[in-house]
Structures are given as C-alpha cells and as structure tokens.
C-alpha positions in Angstrom: 0.0 0.0 0.0 2.9 2.3 0.8 4.4 1.7 -2.6 1.3 3.1 -4.4 1.1 6.1 -2.1 -1.7 4.7 0.1 0.0 3.6 3.3 -3.2 3.3 5.4 -4.9 1.1 2.9 -3.3 -2.4 3.3 -6.7 -4.1 3.3 -7.5 -2.6 -0.1 -4.3 -4.1 -1.5 -5.4 -7.5 0.0 -8.7 -7.3 -1.8 -7.1 -6.3 -5.1 -4.8 -9.3 -4.8 -7.6 -11.6 -4.0 -9.3 -10.6 -7.3 -6.1 -10.6 -9.3 -5.8 -12.7 -12.5 -4.1 -16.1 -12.3 -0.4 -15.9 -12.9 0.2 -12.7 -10.9 3.0 -13.4 -8.4 0.9 -12.2 -5.5 2.6 -14.8 -3.2 5.4 -12.2 -3.0 3.3 -9.8 -1.0 4.0 -10.0 2.8 3.3 -7.4 5.4 5.9 -4.9 6.7 7.0 -7.4 9.4 7.5 -10.2 6.8 4.3 -12.1 7.8 2.6 -14.2 5.2 -1.1 -14.5 4.6 -2.8 -16.4 7.5 -4.0 -19.8 6.3 -2.1 -19.8 3.0 0.7 -22.3 3.7 1.6 -22.6 0.0 2.8 -18.9 0.1 5.8 -19.8 2.3 6.6 -22.8 0.0 6.5 -20.6 -3.1 8.7 -17.9 -1.4 11.2 -20.5 -0.2 11.4 -21.9 -3.7 12.5 -18.4 -4.8 15.2 -18.3 -2.2 13.4 -16.3 0.5 14.7 -17.1 3.9 12.5 -17.1 7.0 13.3 -16.2 10.6 12.6 -18.5 13.5 9.4 -16.6 14.2 8.0 -17.6 10.8 8.4 -14.1 9.2 10.3 -13.6 5.9 13.7 -12.1 6.6 13.2 -8.9 4.6 16.7 -7.7 5.3 18.3 -10.8 3.8 15.9 -10.6 0.8 17.2 -7.2 -0.1 14.0 -5.4 0.7 14.4 -1.7 1.4 11.6 -0.2 3.3 10.1 2.9 1.8 9.2 5.6 4.3 
C-alpha cells in the first residue's frame, strides 16, 4: 500500500490481490514485518522456492531478501 502512495490502505491491497488474475505473483506480498497470509501455507513454500529465507518466528527475513523499506 505504501508503494502506491496509500500507506493506510493495506486491506485494499489485499482485496485487489484476491481478485487478481491467475499468474500474478501475489505470493510475493507480505506485510511490513514479513508475515505471510494467514491460512495460506503454500505462500511460504513458493517464497522459499525463490530463495526467500524465514526467521525463527516464521516471518520472511526482509533484510536478507534485499528489501528496502520505503518511508
């Protein structure tokens, strides 16, 4: 949401992704803490297959993935 200039509208992004066409790599969207979508276990599998590492708490390690936070 922050990337499109609407930082307070994360749920809107979620709804848009839920209605996205097949093939869109929406599995790459995690929250700002690196948390994946609750109940979507395949998301972590897809991210790990792309080389994303996860911390012990189950969150994607955003720093190791090269993600730079936009403020």
